[in-house]
N, C-alpha and C positions, 0 to 999 in steps of 0.2 A: 320609557322602555322601548328597546329596538324591535322593529317588526322583522320576523323571519324573512329572509330573502336569499335566493341563490343557494338554498340548502344549508343555511346557517341559522341557528336558533338565536334567541334573545341574548344569550351569554357569549355569543361569538363562536360557539362550538358547531362543528359540522354535524348535520343531522344523521348522517349515515355512519357515525363513529369517527374514525380518524379521517383527516382531510386527504384529498387526492395528492397533495404535496407530500404528506407524510408517507404515503404509499411509494411515491417515487424516491424519497430519501431513504426509506427502508430498503428498497430494492438496490440502491447504490451502496448502502452499507453492507448488505449481504454479499454483493459482488466484491467489495473490499475485503471482507472476511475470507472469502474463497481465495482471493489473490494472496493474502497474508499467509494462509495455510499452505498454499502451493510453495511460497518462498521458504517457509519453515521446512517443508518436506525436501525441497532441493538442498537446503543447507544441511539438514540431518543426514541425508544420503550422500553428501559430498559430491553431488552430481555436477558435471560441467555443462554449461549451456552457452549457446552462441549469442552474439551481440543482438541478433534479431529476436531470439527467444527472450532475452533479458529485457529488451525494449518493449516487447509485447507484454511481459509481466508488469513492467513499470508504467505502461501506457504512454510511452514517449517514442519519438522517432529514433531509429537505430543510430543516427549520427550523434544524438544526445548522449548515448551510452559510450561510444568510442571516443568522444572528445573529452571525457571526464578524467582520463588518465589511467594509471595502472591500478590504483587502489582508492576507494572512496566509500562513503557511507550512504545508504538509502534506507530510511526508516529504521528498522531494527537489525539491519544486516550490513556487515562489512563486505563490499564487493571487490574482488581481486581478479585482475587479468592474469590468467594462469599460463596460457600458451596459445600458439597459433597452429592450427592444423590446416594444411593446404591454404585456402583463402579465407578461413574462418578464425576469428578470435574467440577463445573459450574463456568463460568467466566462472568463478565459484563464489557462492554466498556463504557467509559464516554468521551465525546468530550472535548478536551483541547482547551482553547482559547489561541492560540499561540501569538497573538498580545499583550494581557494582560501580558502573561508570559515574553515576550521579553522586554516590557517596564519596568517591575519591576526589570529586571536584569541590566538596564542601570544605569550608575553612575549619581548622581545628578549633575545638571549643575549650 
């Protein structure tokens, strides 16, 4: 039988409940959910956002956004370059219905 050490019991479980790593993972997942909800709200409201704002949403450098072209997919959204206002490129997100898309890719039975 394993001796408890470093806060872990004999079964390998963290004595304080969930492990510190779980707390970190959970915090990252909660941040992800917030990000996805923001993307949904932007798409539902048909809001236009700048390359910098889109890059911040995606957690990438702005050049990674502008180099991808006029239209592309990110997670559950179609991203479209809509227009340029002065020195800003504006983008629009549109929610993709993943279930519909997947069923159209299935071979006929």
